[in-house]
DOVO-42719 format. One record per residue (C-alpha): residue in one letter; x, y, z. Coordinates in steps of 0.5 Angstrom, whole numbers, padded with zeros to 4 digits, always signed. Each point is the difference from the previous one (the first is absolute). Example, Ala and Ser with C-alpha at 12.3 -4.5 7.8 and 13.67 -1.06 7.14 Angstrom:
// residues 2
a+0025-0009+0016;s+0002+0007-0002;
END
This chain:
// residues 592
m+0000+0000+0000;e+0003+0007-0002;e+0000+0005+0005;i-0004+0005-0004;v-0006-0005+0000;l+0000+0001+0008;i+0001+0007+0000;s-0005+0001-0006;s-0005-0004+0004;m+0001+0003+0007;a-0001+0007-0004;i-0007-0003-0003;l-0003-0003+0006;v+0002+0005+0005;l-0002+0006-0004;l-0007-0003-0002;s-0001-0003+0007;a+0001+0007+0003;f-0004+0004-0005;c-0006-0005+0001;s+0000+0000+0008;i+0001+0008-0001;v-0006+0001-0004;l-0004-0005+0004;g+0002+0003+0007;k-0003+0006-0003;l-0007-0004+0000;k+0002-0002+0008;f+0002-0007-0003;p+0006-0004+0004;a+0006+0000-0004;l+0000-0008-0001;i-0006+0001-0005;g+0004+0004-0004;f+0006-0005+0000;l-0005-0006-0002;l-0003+0005-0006;a+0007+0001-0002;g+0001-0008+0000;i-0007-0001-0004;i+0002+0006-0005;i+0007-0003-0001;a-0003-0007-0001;n-0005+0002-0005;y+0003+0006-0004;v+0008-0001+0000;e+0003-0006-0003;v+0004-0003+0005;s+0007-0004-0001;d+0002-0006+0004;d+0006+0004+0003;i-0005+0005+0003;n-0005-0006+0003;i+0006-0002+0003;i+0002+0007+0003;v-0007+0001+0002;e+0000-0007+0004;v+0006+0001+0003;l-0002+0007+0003;s-0007-0002+0002;n+0004-0005+0004;l+0004+0005+0003;g-0006+0004+0001;l-0004-0005+0003;i+0005-0001+0005;l+0001+0007+0002;l-0008+0001+0001;m+0000-0006+0004;f+0005+0002+0004;s-0003+0007+0001;i-0007-0003+0002;g+0004-0004+0005;m+0003+0006+0003;e-0006+0003+0001;i-0002-0005+0005;d+0002+0001+0007;l-0001-0006+0004;r+0000+0004+0007;k-0005+0005-0002;l-0005-0005-0003;k+0001-0004+0007;t-0002+0007+0004;q-0005+0003-0005;g-0002-0005-0005;r-0005-0004+0003;f-0006+0003-0003;a+0003-0001-0007;i+0002-0007+0002;i-0007-0001+0001;v-0003+0003-0006;s+0006-0004-0004;a-0001-0006+0003;v-0008+0000-0002;q+0000+0003-0007;l+0006-0004-0003;p-0002-0007+0001;l-0007+0002-0002;m+0003+0004-0006;v+0003-0007-0002;l-0006-0004+0001;g-0004+0005-0005;g+0005+0000-0005;f+0000-0007+0000;t-0007-0001+0000;v-0001+0005-0006;g+0006-0004-0004;m-0004-0006+0001;i-0006+0003-0003;l+0003+0002-0006;g+0003-0007-0001;f+0007+0001+0002;t+0004-0005+0003;t+0001-0001+0007;l+0007+0003+0000;q-0002+0005-0005;s-0006+0002+0005;i+0005+0000+0006;t+0005+0004-0004;l-0006+0005-0001;g-0002+0001+0007;c+0008+0001+0002;i+0000+0005-0005;i-0006+0004+0002;s+0001+0000+0007;g+0005+0006+0001;s-0001+0008-0001;s+0005+0004-0003;t+0004+0004+0005;a+0002+0005-0005;a-0007+0001-0003;v-0003+0001+0007;l+0005+0005+0003;a+0000+0004-0007;t-0007+0001+0000;l-0002+0001+0007;k+0005+0005+0001;s-0002+0004-0007;q-0007+0000+0002;g+0000+0001+0008;t-0006-0004+0001;l+0003-0003+0006;d+0005+0002+0006;q+0007-0002+0001;e-0002-0005+0005;h-0005-0004-0004;i+0005+0001-0006;d+0006-0003+0005;l-0005-0006+0002;l-0002-0001-0008;i+0008-0001-0001;l+0001-0005+0006;i-0006-0004-0003;t+0003+0000-0007;i+0007-0002+0003;m-0003-0006+0004;e-0003-0002-0007;d+0007+0001-0003;i+0002-0005+0005;g-0006-0005-0001;q+0001+0000-0008;v+0008-0001+0001;i-0002-0006+0004;m-0005-0002-0005;l+0005+0000-0005;s+0004-0004+0004;m-0005-0005+0000;l-0002+0000-0007;t+0007-0001-0003;p+0000-0008+0001;m-0007+0000-0003;l+0002+0005-0006;g+0005-0005-0002;g-0003-0007+0003;s-0003-0002-0007;e+0007-0001-0003;m+0003-0003+0007;s+0001-0007+0002;l-0002-0001+0007;d+0008+0000+0002;a+0001+0007-0002;m-0007+0002+0003;i+0002-0002+0007;q+0007+0002-0001;l-0003+0007-0002;i-0005+0001+0006;m+0006-0002+0005;g+0005+0005-0003;i-0005+0005+0000;t-0002-0002+0007;i+0007+0000+0003;f+0001+0007-0004;m-0005+0003+0003;i+0001-0002+0007;a+0007+0002-0001;c-0001+0007-0002;f-0005+0001+0006;t+0004-0003+0005;l+0007+0001-0002;g-0001+0006-0005;l-0004+0004+0005;y+0004-0001+0006;i+0007+0001-0004;v-0001+0005-0006;p-0002+0006+0004;r+0005-0001+0005;v+0006+0000-0005;i-0003+0006-0004;d+0000+0004+0007;y+0007-0002+0001;w+0003+0002-0006;y-0005+0006+0000;k+0004+0003+0005;r+0007-0001-0003;t-0002+0003-0007;n-0004+0005-0004;d-0007+0000-0003;e+0002-0002-0007;l+0004-0006+0002;i-0005-0003+0004;s-0006+0001-0005;l+0005-0004-0005;l+0001-0005+0005;c-0008-0001+0001;i-0001+0000-0007;g+0005-0005-0001;a-0003-0004+0005;a-0007+0000-0003;f+0003-0002-0007;t+0003-0006+0004;l-0006-0002+0003;a-0004+0001-0006;w+0005-0005-0004;a+0000-0005+0006;a-0008+0000+0000;n+0001-0001-0008;g+0004-0006+0002;m-0005-0003+0004;g-0005+0000-0005;l-0004+0007+0003;s-0001+0006-0004;v+0006+0005+0001;a-0005+0005+0003;i-0001-0004+0006;g+0008+0000+0002;a+0000+0008-0002;f-0006+0001+0004;l+0003-0004+0006;v+0006+0004+0000;g-0004+0007+0000;i-0004-0003+0006;f+0007-0001+0004;v+0002+0007-0002;g-0006+0003+0002;c+0002-0002+0007;t+0007+0004+0000;k+0002+0007+0002;p+0002+0002-0007;k-0007-0002-0003;e-0001+0007-0002;a+0007+0001-0003;v-0001-0006-0004;e-0007+0002-0003;h+0003+0007-0002;f+0005-0004-0004;v-0004-0005-0003;e-0006+0005-0002;p+0003+0002-0007;l+0002-0007-0002;k-0006-0003+0002;i-0004+0005-0004;l+0005-0001-0006;f+0000-0008+0000;m-0008+0000+0002;s-0002+0003-0006;m+0004-0005-0004;f-0004-0006+0004;f-0007+0003-0002;i+0002+0002-0007;s+0002-0008-0001;v-0007-0001+0003;g-0003+0004-0005;m+0004-0002-0005;e-0004-0007+0001;v-0006+0003-0002;t-0003+0002-0007;l-0006+0004-0002;s-0003-0005-0003;s+0000-0005+0006;l-0003+0006+0004;v-0006+0001-0005;d-0001-0008-0001;n+0000-0001+0008;i-0004+0006+0002;t-0006-0004+0003;l+0005-0004+0004;i+0004+0007+0002;l-0006+0003+0003;i-0002-0006+0004;i+0006-0001+0003;a+0000+0008+0002;g-0007-0001+0002;s+0001-0006+0004;f+0007+0004+0004;i-0004+0006+0001;f-0006-0004+0003;f+0004-0005+0004;k+0005+0006+0003;f-0006+0004+0002;i-0004-0005+0003;t+0006-0003+0004;v+0004+0006+0002;g-0007+0003+0003;l-0001-0007+0004;g+0007+0000+0002;y-0001+0007+0003;w-0007-0002+0003;i+0003-0006+0003;g+0006+0004+0003;n-0005+0005+0003;g+0001+0006-0005;d-0005+0005-0001;s-0004-0001-0006;r+0001+0006-0004;s+0008-0001+0000;g-0001-0007-0002;f-0004+0002-0006;l+0005+0005-0002;s+0006-0004+0001;s-0003-0006-0004;v-0001+0005-0006;a+0007+0003+0001;l+0003-0007+0000;c-0004-0002-0007;a+0007+0000-0004;m+0003-0006-0002;g+0007-0001+0003;e+0007-0001-0003;f+0000-0007+0002;a-0005-0001-0005;f+0005+0001-0006;i+0005-0004+0004;i-0004-0006+0001;a-0003+0000-0007;k+0006+0001-0003;e+0003-0006+0004;a-0006-0004-0002;l+0001+0002-0007;n+0007-0002+0000;n-0002-0007+0003;g-0005-0001-0006;v-0006-0001+0005;v-0003+0006-0003;d-0001+0002-0007;e+0001+0007-0003;a-0007+0001+0000;f-0001-0001+0007;y+0007+0004+0001;s-0003+0006-0004;s-0007+0000+0004;v+0004+0001+0007;i+0004+0006-0003;g-0006+0003-0003;a-0004-0001+0006;a+0005+0003+0005;l+0000+0006-0005;v-0007+0000+0000;s+0000+0000+0008;m+0005+0006+0000;i-0003+0004-0004;l-0007-0001+0003;l+0003+0002+0007;p+0001+0007+0000;i-0008+0000-0002;l-0002-0004+0005;t+0004+0003+0006;m-0003+0007-0003;k-0007-0002+0001;a+0001-0005+0006;d-0002+0005+0006;k-0007+0002-0004;t-0001-0007-0002;y+0000-0002+0007;d-0004+0005+0003;f-0005-0002-0006;a+0000-0007+0002;s-0001+0001+0007;r-0006+0004-0001;h-0003-0005-0005;m+0002-0006+0003;p-0006-0005+0000;k-0003-0001+0007;i+0001-0007+0001;l+0007+0001-0002;v+0001+0005+0005;k-0003-0004+0006;i+0004-0006-0002;h+0007+0005+0000;s-0003+0003+0007;w-0001-0007+0003;l+0007-0003-0003;t+0003+0006+0003;r-0003+0000+0007;r+0003-0008+0000;r+0007+0003-0002;d+0000+0005+0005;a-0002-0005+0005;v+0006-0004-0001;y+0004+0006+0000;d-0003+0002+0007;g+0001-0006+0002;l+0008+0000-0002;n+0000+0006+0004;t-0002-0003+0007;m+0005-0006-0001;s+0006-0001+0004;s+0007+0001-0004;k+0001-0007+0000;a-0007-0002-0003;i+0002+0005-0005;s+0007-0003-0001;v-0004-0007-0001;l-0005+0003-0005;t+0005+0003-0004;k+0005-0006+0000;g-0007-0004-0002;l-0002+0004-0006;t+0007+0000-0003;n+0001-0007+0001;v-0007-0001-0004;y+0002+0004-0005;s+0007-0003-0001;l-0003-0007+0000;v-0005+0002-0005;i+0005+0002-0005;l+0005-0006+0002;i-0006-0005-0002;a-0001+0003-0006;i+0007+0000-0002;i+0000-0008+0002;q-0006-0001-0004;a+0003+0004-0006;i+0006-0004+0000;f-0003-0007+0001;y-0005+0002-0006;y+0006+0002-0005;s+0004-0007+0003;y-0005-0005-0002;d+0002-0001-0007;p+0007+0000+0000;a+0000-0004+0007;c-0004-0005-0003;e+0005+0000-0006;w+0006-0001+0004;l-0003-0005+0005;i-0003-0004-0006;s+0007+0000-0004;r+0004-0002+0007;f-0005-0005+0003;g-0005-0002-0005;m-0007-0001+0002;g-0006+0004-0003;d-0002+0007+0000;a-0006+0000+0004;e+0003-0004+0006;w+0006+0006+0000;r-0005+0005+0000;l-0004-0003+0005;a+0007-0001+0004;i+0001+0008-0001;l-0007+0001+0002;v+0001-0003+0007;l+0007+0004+0001;n-0004+0006-0002;l-0005-0001+0006;g+0006-0002+0005;v+0004+0006-0002;l-0006+0005+0000;l-0002-0003+0007;y+0004+0004+0005;p-0001+0007-0003;c-0007-0001+0000;f+0000-0002+0007;a+0004+0006+0002;l-0005+0004-0004;i-0006-0002+0004;r+0004+0000+0006;s+0002+0007-0001;l-0007+0002-0003;r-0003-0003+0006;l+0004+0004+0005;a-0001+0007-0004;i-0008-0001+0000;y+0001-0002+0008;v+0004+0006+0001;i-0005+0005-0004;d-0006-0003+0004;s+0003+0001+0006;g+0001+0007-0001;k-0007+0001-0002;q-0002-0003+0007;n+0005+0004+0004;m-0004+0006-0003;e-0006-0003+0003;s+0002-0002+0006;v+0005+0006+0001;s+0006-0005+0002;y+0006-0003-0002;d-0001-0007+0003;v-0001-0004-0006;h-0004-0005+0004;m-0006+0005+0001;i-0003-0002-0007;a-0007+0000+0000;d-0002-0004-0007;k+0003-0007+0003;t-0002-0003-0007;k+0005+0004-0004;v+0005-0003+0005;k-0002-0007-0001;f+0000+0001-0007;y+0007+0003+0000;e+0002-0006+0004;a-0003-0005-0004;m+0004+0003-0006;n+0005-0006+0000;p+0006+0003-0005;v+0002-0007-0002;i-0007-0002-0002;v-0002+0006-0003;g+0007+0001-0004;a-0001-0007-0003;i-0007+0002-0002;i+0003+0006-0004;d+0006-0004-0002;i-0005-0005-0004;i-0004+0006-0003;i+0006+0004-0002;v+0003-0006-0004;l-0007-0003-0003;l-0001+0007-0003;v+0007+0001-0003;p+0000-0004-0007;n+0005-0006+0000;g-0002-0004-0006;i-0001-0006+0003;d-0005-0004-0003;n-0001-0005+0005;i-0006+0002+0005;e+0002-0005+0006;h+0004+0006+0003;i-0006+0005+0000;i-0005-0005+0003;v+0005-0002+0006;s+0001+0008+0001;a-0007+0001+0000;v-0002-0006+0005;l+0006+0003+0004;l-0003+0007+0000;t-0007-0002+0002;v+0003-0004+0006;l+0004+0005+0002;g-0006+0005-0001;v-0005-0004+0004;y+0005-0001+0005;q+0002+0007+0001;f-0008+0002+0000;w-0001-0006+0006;k+0006+0003+0004;y-0003+0007-0001;k-0007-0002+0002;s+0003-0004+0006;g+0003+0006+0003;r+0007-0004+0000;k+0006+0005+0001;g+0005+0000-0005;p+0008+0003+0001;a+0000+0005+0005;l+0000+0007-0001;p+0005+0005+0003;e-0001+0005+0005;l+0001+0007-0003;d+0001+0005+0006;d+0007+0002+0002;t+0001-0004+0006;e+0004-0005-0004;d+0007+0001-0003;t+0000-0006-0004;e-0003+0000-0007;p-0007-0003-0001;s-0001-0006-0005;v-0005-0004-0002;h+0001-0008+0001;
END
């Protein structure tokens, strides 16, 4: 490649992206739309040689690394721990529901299971840059609410990094043997554990140590070098380079020279980030946008609808006021940068075709274009909807809100120990649900390669091995289901104790008026109920088994366990002991 080709390519790419961004900036659109538009213009109106394609690909990878490094630096784990509780609640509610919504839409549209999961992951996040640029230019929310929204988008970024990590073995699964898939999953697991233990403990200390002995420029170079190093390591483990750079950004965000590094990286990030979004736009042709306009509108409409509903629900569950919830749910209706990253990974792995990819890019552009319009009218829309909401909906909302307020009032009467137990219980419930979903996804994608591997080495038939894998699936899933019910049982018990404390004006957990509820909690044997949940989950997930014997056995077992659980509840027999919730004991309570 001649040097002049690189120089001329950079001249065209930088000038065109800058011009498009400046023009669209006058219309209050974020710069990344200008970068995407530049890529679309190049793809449709400029004859691009192979050399230019290579240059754009290399520069786009640099841009992706610096973009993810910068996003990671925005995350201050200490600030999230002290100030991010509400943002974590909103994100924890809306992220899985967004993935479920996207998955449902994908299945309705006839996509494959993996394509539907990919669509759910794509639409789960919002654009920090678009949201920040729009809200600051319009002044519709005060700085406190804007800061909260930024925290929510940061939590979404963390969630989507985890999704991208989980998607990686799935995206390459169709072309991998069982041995290769197991090796990839183990490598990813070891890599992530090492990063969040050794990396989070060592890297910030090393950076702080050298920061005292050098200047801002050199320490910034050290941090950027670390970002490229971990990006390279992540790629070697089968992950996207984005994940490694993101993790280093988190580590740097915990260090003293964070602001100096951000200042140093910002111009580089803008330059190379433009190359990444140009490369995304260069995959899109105008004809593909026109041909897939219906799918574009469906994806954009689904994203806006689910985002509005799930963010509003998150605010409601987090005890936020309805106006702030409405305005915030509207303000987050711009598809995030991770949509482009995940979509491109899926395209590169052959999981989605160009039509799907172009539709995602088009939907993201539609959501970003609509965002200023939606936020500008959000306040008046809320007032109009409040005045004209049907009475039945008002009554339902008021009843649900009273129930929610009763729960929070009960929390205010609890001891610090009870609050700690409840927080731990709910965190465990959420984590275990995610773990169960991951385990079941691994088994779902392992049936075919595992059966082929087992048949080739040990003989027997496909049906027999599938049944054996099913039994293994039931066994592996049993303990997480048991732990889930144990934690859920404990959380419900603590919440109800708080309600009874409100009624008795006492912290004594034994002064509970409704004895039936206590018997119900004690009758909830975690092992039995966990086994029931285990069987239901395994039965609901397709596994390609033609022999119906395992279904009959599972159904009989489910019936027997259900009858036994009902008999135990009616007979008033107590299950495992529930903990004391006052502050008199120093030991941490547990459910046996």
